[in-house]
N, C-alpha and C positions, 0 to 999 in steps of 0.2 A: 833310628827308629832301632828297636831292638832284634834280633835272629825270628826269633821264635814272636806268637803273637802276642800281641800286647790288647789288654782288654781295657785302659785305662787311655790309649791313642785316641784323640778328637779327630784332627783333620791338620791336610797340610797342602801346601799349595802344592808342593813337589810332586811331577805325575808317578813318579818313580815309588815314593812312601802309596800314593793312592795305591798304586800296582801292587806293591808288595802287602799292602794292607790286605786286600782283597786275593791274593793269592795264599797268603797263608792262616789266613781265617778259618778255623772249623766250619765242619758243614750246618749245625745248628743255627747258625751266621749269619754263614752261604747261604740256605734255605730263605731266610728272610732281604735277604737279596736277592731273592725271585719274584718280588711281586709286585704287580702290572695292577695301573690305573682300571677301573672299572668306568663301562660306560652311562651315561648320562642318566639313564632309568634305574642301571643298577646302584647307582652314585645315590639316587633319590627313594630308593626301594629299603638300600641298608645303613647309609646314613655314614658311611665312608666312602675315602677318595680310591683305597686299594686294597687289596688284598692279596694273598701268596697265590703262586699258580699251582695246580690241578690239574694232574692227567685227566684229559674227558673236557675241559674247558672249551666252549667253542671260543676263540680270538679274531682281532681283525689286525692284521700289520700295520706300522704305521709309519716305517721307514726302509728305504731300501730296494733292493732291484721286486720285491712279490708288496711291494707298498698297495694300499685298498684292497689284498685276498684275504680271503677268509677261511678257517678251519680250524678243527679241534688238534688238541695237541696231544701227540702222541705219546712222545715221551719228554721226560726233564732229566738234564743230568747236571746234580748240583755242584758236584766236583769242579766243571770247567764253564758253568752258571748256562747253559745255554739249554735251547728247548727247541724242538723239532715239532712240526706241523704236519697234520695231514695233508696230501697233494701239493707239498714247496717241497719241489725236490729239482735239481739240477742233472740234464744228461752227459755220461762220460764218452768221453770221446770214443770208447769199444761202445757205447750206445745202452750202458745198463742205466739204471737213475740211482741217484742216492741223495736222501732227503739231506734238505740244509737246514744246520745250525741260526738260529735266530736270538738275539739278546732280548730279556722280558721285559727291558726299558724301549724297545720298541714295538712292543702288542700293546691291546687293550682289550679289554674279558668283555664280549659283548653276551654271553648267558654261561652262568656256573653250573658245573657238572653239580647236579642235588643230588646223585649218590648219597654221599657221606649228610647225615642230616647234620650230624654232632657239628659240623664245616661252620653251615648256615646258621643254627641255635647261637654257638657262641659268638658267633661276628652279632648277631642280632644282642644279644644280651649286652655286648662290649659296647655297643653304640649307644644303648639306652644309657648305661653308665655313664657317657661320655658327653652325651648330651644335658644330662640332668645334672655333670659337676658344672659342666659350663653356663647354665642357667640358675644355678645355687638352689635347686630345689630337693634335693639329698639329703636325705635326713643325718644328723650327723651324729 
């Protein structure tokens, strides 16, 4: 694999190459890697399995120390692919509390942030097109 990011690179079994792909990926691709699966109700409603995380989404943690806890997304670091959730904190030795970063793959969206109407509208249109393509009812 080359030193720069390679758009044509498909996959590798080697973990070092997978890590390098993630580390050297540009932000617009890293943003897509922050997609998280939806709850069963949201899957039925929007007709898709996952969606990109946004600040304000209500999420449930599925893995790790804070498993089964819920909270709103307060900050997303695209560069490091980390998500910070409200009230998910660790107490430091000195007594102060700090937010714990969580990987997006360990989360599940329970409620979408509906402030941005465009986000939901686009996703609905995309899913309608995808469903019609699968069925084969789309006009050519």
